[in-house]
C-alpha positions in Angstrom: -14.9 12.2 2.6 -16.6 11.7 -1.5 -18.4 14.8 -2.6 -21.8 13.2 -2.6 -20.9 11.8 0.9 -20.2 15.5 2.8 -23.4 16.2 0.4 -25.5 13.1 2.5 -24.2 14.5 5.6 -25.2 18.2 5.3 -28.6 17.7 4.4 -29.1 15.5 7.4 -27.4 18.5 9.6 -29.8 20.9 7.8 -32.6 18.1 8.4 -32.1 18.3 12.2 -31.6 21.6 12.3 -35.1 22.5 10.8 -36.8 20.2 13.5 -35.1 21.2 16.6 -34.9 24.9 15.9 -38.6 26.4 16.0 -38.2 29.1 13.4 -37.0 27.0 10.8 -39.7 24.5 11.2 -41.9 26.4 8.7 -39.6 24.6 6.1 -39.9 20.8 7.6 -40.3 20.1 3.7 -36.3 20.7 3.3 -35.8 17.3 5.4 -37.0 15.1 2.7 -33.7 16.4 1.1 -32.1 13.7 3.3 -33.3 10.8 1.5 -32.5 12.4 -1.9 -29.1 13.0 -0.7 -29.1 9.3 0.1 -30.0 7.9 -2.9 -28.2 10.2 -4.9 -24.7 9.4 -3.0 -25.7 5.0 -3.4 -26.3 6.0 -6.9 -23.6 7.6 -7.2 -20.6 6.6 -5.4 -22.0 3.6 -4.2 -22.9 2.5 -0.5 -20.2 1.8 2.0 -21.2 0.8 5.6 -19.2 3.9 8.0 -22.4 5.5 6.1 -25.1 3.6 7.8 -25.3 6.3 10.5 -25.7 8.7 7.8 -28.6 6.5 6.1 -30.4 5.7 9.0 -30.6 9.9 9.6 -31.5 10.2 6.1 -34.6 7.9 6.9 -35.3 8.7 10.6 -35.5 13.0 10.3 -38.2 12.6 6.9 -39.8 10.4 9.6 -39.7 12.7 12.1 -41.1 15.5 10.2 -43.9 13.3 8.6 -44.9 12.3 12.1 -45.4 15.8 13.3 -47.2 16.7 10.2 -49.9 13.9 10.4 -50.1 13.6 14.5 -51.4 16.3 17.0 -48.8 18.8 18.7 -46.3 16.4 20.2 -45.0 17.2 24.5 -42.1 19.6 24.2 -40.1 16.8 26.1 -40.4 14.2 23.4 -39.3 16.7 21.1 -36.0 17.3 23.4 -35.7 13.7 23.3 -35.6 13.3 19.2 -33.6 16.1 18.9 -31.1 14.4 20.7 -30.8 11.6 19.5 -30.6 13.1 16.1 -27.8 14.5 17.2 -26.2 11.9 18.7 -26.7 9.8 15.4 -24.9 13.2 13.7 -21.6 12.4 15.6 -21.4 9.0 13.9 -22.8 10.2 10.7 -19.6 12.4 9.8 -16.9 10.7 11.9 -17.0 7.3 10.7 -16.7 8.7 6.6 -13.6 10.4 8.2 -11.9 8.3 9.6 -12.7 5.3 7.5 -11.9 7.1 4.1 -12.4 6.2 0.5 -8.6 7.0 -1.2 -8.5 9.5 -3.3 -4.2 9.2 -4.4 -3.3 12.8 -5.5 -2.5 13.1 -9.2 0.7 12.4 -9.6 3.2 14.8 -10.2 5.2 13.7 -13.3 4.5 14.4 -16.7 2.9 10.8 -18.0 -0.2 9.4 -17.2 -0.5 5.4 -15.5 -1.2 2.4 -17.4 -1.4 -0.8 -15.5 -1.9 -4.4 -16.7 -1.8 -8.0 -14.5 -0.2 -10.8 -15.6 -0.9 -14.6 -14.1 2.9 -16.2 -14.6 3.5 -20.2 -13.5 7.2 -21.7 -13.1 6.6 -24.9 -14.4 10.6 -25.9 -13.4 9.9 -24.8 -9.9 8.3 -26.7 -7.0 6.1 -25.0 -4.3 7.6 -25.6 -1.4 5.5 -23.1 0.8 2.4 -25.0 0.0 0.9 -28.6 1.1 1.0 -30.1 -2.8 4.1 -31.2 -3.3 3.3 -31.2 -7.1 2.4 -27.4 -7.3 5.2 -25.4 -9.1 4.8 -21.8 -8.1 2.7 -19.5 -9.4 2.9 -15.5 -9.0 0.3 -12.8 -10.3 2.2 -9.7 -11.4 1.1 -5.9 -11.9 2.5 -4.0 -14.2 2.2 0.2 -14.4 4.0 2.1 -17.0 4.0 5.7 -18.4 0.5 6.3 -20.5 -0.6 8.7 -22.2 -2.8 10.9 -19.8 -6.4 10.6 -20.4 -8.1 12.5 -17.3 -12.0 11.0 -18.4 -11.2 7.3 -18.2 -11.9 5.2 -15.3 -9.4 4.6 -13.0 -8.6 0.9 -11.7 -9.5 0.3 -8.5 -6.5 0.0 -5.1 -7.6 -3.5 -4.1 -9.7 -6.1 -5.7 -9.0 -8.8 -3.9 -11.4 -9.3 -0.5 -8.8 -11.4 0.9 -6.1 -8.3 1.2 -8.8 -6.7 3.1 -9.1 -9.9 5.8 -5.0 -9.8 5.7 -5.1 -5.8 6.5 -7.6 -6.2 9.2 -5.7 -8.9 10.8 -2.3 -7.3 11.0 -4.6 -4.7 12.5 -6.0 -6.3 14.7 -9.5 -5.1 13.7 -13.2 -6.7 12.0 -12.9 -7.0 8.4 -15.0 -4.4 8.3 -13.1 -1.3 9.2 -11.2 -1.4 5.6 -13.9 -2.4 3.7 -13.5 1.2 2.4 -10.1 0.2 0.8 -12.1 -1.7 -2.3 -13.9 1.6 -2.7 -10.5 3.2 -3.4 -9.2 3.7 -7.1 -5.3 4.7 -8.1 -4.5 6.7 -11.1 -3.9 4.2 -13.4 -6.1 3.2 -16.0 -6.0 -0.8 -17.1 -4.7 -1.1 -20.8 -4.1 2.6 -21.3 -1.8 2.8 -24.2 2.4 3.1 -23.3 4.3 5.9 -23.8 6.5 5.6 -26.5 9.9 4.9 -26.1 12.1 2.2 -23.3 11.3 2.5 -20.0 13.7 1.4 -16.8 12.1 -1.1 -15.2 11.6 -1.5 -11.2 10.7 -4.6 -9.0 8.7 -3.9 -6.1 8.7 -6.5 -3.3 5.9 -6.2 -0.8 6.0 -6.7 3.1 5.0 -9.8 4.7 1.5 -10.5 4.8 1.2 -7.5 2.4 -0.1 -6.9 -1.1 1.0 -5.7 -4.5 -0.5 -2.2 -4.2 0.6 -1.6 -0.4 2.9 1.2 -1.6 0.9 2.9 -4.5 2.1 6.5 -3.1 5.5 5.8 -4.5 5.1 3.4 -7.2 2.4 6.0 -9.2 4.9 8.8 -8.3 8.2 6.4 -10.2 6.0 5.6 -13.0 4.6 9.4 -14.0 8.3 10.2 -14.4 9.2 7.3 -16.8 9.5 4.0 -15.3 7.6 1.1 -15.6 7.2 -0.8 -12.1 6.5 -4.5 -12.0 5.4 -5.6 -8.4 4.5 -9.3 -7.0 2.4 -10.7 -4.9 4.4 -13.8 -3.2 2.2 -16.8 -2.3 2.4 -17.3 1.1 4.0 -14.5 2.0 1.8 -12.0 0.7 -1.3 -11.5 3.0 -3.6 -13.1 -0.1 -3.1 -13.9 -3.6 -5.9 -14.5 -6.2 -5.8 -16.1 -9.4 -7.8 -15.5 -12.2 -9.4 -19.2 -11.9 -10.8 -17.9 -8.6 -8.1 -19.6 -6.6 -7.2 -18.0 -3.3 -3.8 -18.4 -1.5 -3.7 -17.1 2.0 -0.4 -15.7 3.9 0.7 -17.9 6.2 0.4 -17.0 9.7 2.9 -14.7 11.3 4.1 -17.8 13.6 4.6 -19.9 11.0 6.0 -17.4 8.3 8.3 -15.9 10.6 10.8 -18.5 12.0 11.1 -19.1 8.2 12.5 -15.7 7.7 14.8 -15.8 10.9 16.4 -18.8 9.1 17.2 -17.4 6.3 18.2 -14.0 8.8 20.2 -16.0 10.9 20.8 -19.8 9.9 19.9 -22.3 13.0 21.4 -25.8 13.5 18.0 -27.2 13.6 15.9 -25.9 10.5 12.0 -24.7 10.8 9.8 -26.9 9.5 6.6 -26.6 6.9 4.2 -29.1 5.4 6.4 -32.0 7.1 9.4 -30.5 5.3 12.6 -29.2 6.5 13.3 -25.5 5.4 17.6 -25.1 6.0 17.6 -21.9 3.7 14.6 -20.5 5.3 12.1 -18.3 2.9 14.2 -15.6 1.7 15.8 -17.4 -1.1 12.6 -19.1 -2.7 11.2 -15.5 -2.9 14.6 -14.6 -4.5 14.1 -17.0 -7.4 10.3 -15.2 -8.2 12.7 -12.4 -9.0 14.7 -14.0 -11.2 11.9 -15.8 -12.8 10.0 -12.4 -13.0 12.8 -11.0 -15.0 12.8 -13.5 -17.5 9.0 -13.4 -17.8 9.2 -9.7 -18.5 12.5 -9.9 -21.2 10.0 -12.2 -23.1 7.4 -9.3 -22.1 9.2 -7.1 -23.6 9.7 -9.1 -26.7 6.2 -9.9 -27.4 3.1 -8.7 -24.8 0.1 -11.1 -25.3 -1.6 -7.8 -25.2 0.3 -6.0 -27.6 0.9 -2.7 -24.9 5.0 -3.5 -23.4 6.5 -4.9 -26.5 9.5 -3.2 -26.9 8.5 -0.1 -24.0 11.0 -2.0 -21.3 14.3 -1.4 -21.1 15.5 -4.3 -18.9 19.3 -3.0 -19.7 18.4 -0.3 -16.6 16.1 -2.4 -13.6 16.1 -2.1 -10.3 14.7 -3.2 -7.4 13.1 -1.7 -4.0 11.0 -3.5 -1.4 9.7 -2.8 2.3 10.3 -4.7 5.2 10.3 -8.7 4.0 9.9 -7.2 0.8 13.7 -5.7 1.5 15.3 -8.5 3.0 14.5 -10.5 -0.4 15.9 -7.1 -2.1 19.5 -7.9 -0.7 18.6 -11.4 -1.2 18.2 -10.9 -5.1 20.9 -8.4 -5.6 23.4 -10.4 -4.3 22.2 -13.2 -6.7 21.4 -11.5 -9.8 23.5 -9.0 -11.9 21.2 -8.0 -14.1 19.5 -5.8 -11.3 21.3 -2.4 -11.5 20.3 -0.6 -8.5 18.8 -1.5 -4.8 16.9 0.2 -3.2 16.2 -1.4 0.8 13.2 0.2 3.1 13.2 -0.5 7.1 14.7 -4.0 6.9 17.3 -6.4 8.4 19.8 -8.0 5.8 20.7 -11.6 5.7 23.8 -13.8 7.2 25.1 -14.5 3.7 24.5 -11.4 2.1 26.1 -9.3 4.9 28.9 -11.7 4.6 29.3 -11.5 1.2 28.1 -8.1 0.0 26.3 -6.8 -2.9 28.1 -5.3 -6.1 25.4 -2.8 -6.6 24.9 0.7 -5.8 22.3 0.5 -2.7 20.0 3.1 -0.6 18.9 2.3 2.7 15.6 4.3 3.8 15.0 3.7 7.7 14.7 5.9 11.2 16.8 5.5 14.3 16.7 2.8 17.0 15.5 5.2 19.4 12.1 5.2 17.1 12.2 1.8 16.7 12.0 1.7 20.6 9.2 4.1 21.0 7.1 2.4 18.1 7.5 -1.0 20.4 9.9 -3.2 18.7 11.9 -5.2 21.0 15.6 -4.5 21.6 17.1 -8.1 20.1 14.7 -6.9 16.4 16.4 -3.3 16.9 19.7 -4.5 17.1 19.4 -6.8 14.4 17.5 -4.2 12.2 20.4 -1.4 12.9 24.0 -3.6 13.1 22.9 -6.0 9.6 22.1 -3.0 7.5 24.7 -0.4 8.3 27.3 -3.5 8.6 26.0 -4.4 4.8 26.0 -0.5 3.7 29.7 -0.2 5.8 30.5 -3.1 2.9 29.4 -1.8 -0.3 32.4 -1.4 -3.0 30.4 1.7 -4.5 27.7 3.7 -4.2 26.0 3.5 -1.1 23.2 6.1 0.8 21.9 5.9 4.1 19.1 7.9 5.2 17.5 8.3 8.6 14.1 9.9 8.9 13.2 11.2 12.1 9.4 10.4 13.7 8.5 7.3 11.2 7.3 3.8 12.2 7.2 0.5 9.9 4.0 1.5 8.2 5.1 5.3 7.8 7.2 3.3 4.5 3.2 2.3 3.1 0.5 3.7 2.1 -0.6 2.2 5.4 -1.1 6.1 6.8 -3.3 7.2 4.1 -5.9 4.0 5.4 -7.4 5.5 8.0 -6.5 8.5 10.7 -7.0 5.7 13.3 -3.8 4.2 11.9 -1.3 7.0 13.6 -4.1 6.4 17.1 -3.4 2.4 17.0 0.5 3.2 16.6 0.6 1.8 12.9 1.9 5.1 11.6 4.3 7.3 13.5 4.3 11.3 14.4 5.7 12.5 11.1 2.8 12.2 9.4 1.9 10.5 5.9 2.1 13.4 3.3 5.3 14.6 5.0 7.3 10.8 5.2 5.8 9.9 1.8 7.5 13.4 0.5 10.9 12.3 1.6 10.9 8.5 0.4 9.7 9.6 -3.1 12.3 12.4 -3.2 14.9 9.9 -1.9 13.7 6.9 -4.5 13.2 9.2 -7.6 17.2 10.7 -6.7 18.4 7.2 -6.4 16.8 5.5 -9.4 17.3 8.8 -11.5 21.3 8.7 -11.0 22.0 4.9 -11.0 19.4 3.9 -14.1 18.3 7.1 -16.1 22.1 8.6 -15.5 20.7 12.1 -14.4 21.9 14.2 -11.9 20.3 14.2 -8.0 21.5 17.0 -6.2 20.0 15.5 -3.3 22.8 13.0 -3.3 25.2 15.1 -3.2 25.0 16.6 0.2 22.8 19.7 -1.0 20.2 20.8 2.1 17.6 18.0 2.1 14.6 17.7 4.5 14.8 18.9 8.0 15.7 15.8 10.5 16.5 14.1 7.9 20.0 12.2 8.5 22.0 11.4 5.5 25.4 9.6 4.7 26.6 8.2 1.7 30.0 6.8 0.6 31.7 5.5 -2.7 
């Protein structure tokens, strides 16, 4: 809960006690503080739906004080009913803002601040095969976070601005949109357009999960950027939950019953290709998404030469470029690493591997962050998916010609590899986050992520990858 949310709930409680406890009734005027608390909270932090019970109490309790003051004494039973109703209202007034909190990401531990810029790029030479218009060209929204000079007083960038993302997240969780409206009031630690730290920074491309959004791994992005990496996240239309363009257009993600057959076709091609918008897609979805990364690398090279905003010119070291992705983004990571020699290190989180990539292998150093088959079963995955994840990840790892790392984390569910556990404590209750807990899961993920990229892009020592004691319960193996 934010500071003035705590103040609001506290003065609601104080007002209820003043009205309910006879020795305190001489201080009935204190009940008016509830109104002041509500006004201060709305003006300084902004109103939000989970606080509606607290706002209602802030009005009802002073009204009760006025009624008691201006009218003859009320029967004792009426007072008890009022007190009971007030106490009942206090429960959701406290609980709702706690289970639907406004996110405040902890300050990054690295020495750098975080700047961010967002770009709209159009690939004029490539058809948009996922949309209904055969004349449409592929368009991307790309957000770059980069090491910046710290500025504690600068306003922070919103975590999520596109309302379509809220709808997509709510649909994924099977709840009304209002459940996740608090995400729009959450902020990251990034400052839009902040001056970049001098020097050239290794570049990491981040690939989101199916029906996800480019900011869905801010816990990981901010840890990397504060330690000297530039992270480039791609919103991929029709695969992302929602993509909004600067002209106001918005593209919603394909429904899962249309998206997943295209993913399956890339993982294990069938003789009869799935059809989308009247076009059979024999290669499925993944090669199309991998081409987004190649196009992005080309545009990053242009940006490093001459950023039209004057911030990132000469700041991107594309000789040291890696990629990481979660779920669908992990599948695309494997695919693009097999195709794109400009990528020097590949980190894959909890994703099956395409059959063609397993067959042909990849040449770059690679790391997998995932979990045991038993944990997947406990989360509710069907046996075919468990088998496909476990066997294909292991098969590609075993085929690596050089350095490889396989990290099995205990008690993690699929959502733990994203920000999802931070959105609400209800994520764990709903089975969308595992028993491990967000803080421990994210600490482990960030430690291995940094160790991997520090070694293979910066040439820095990484004791965690050399068999040094890591984290209790984590199983770590390496090769090469």
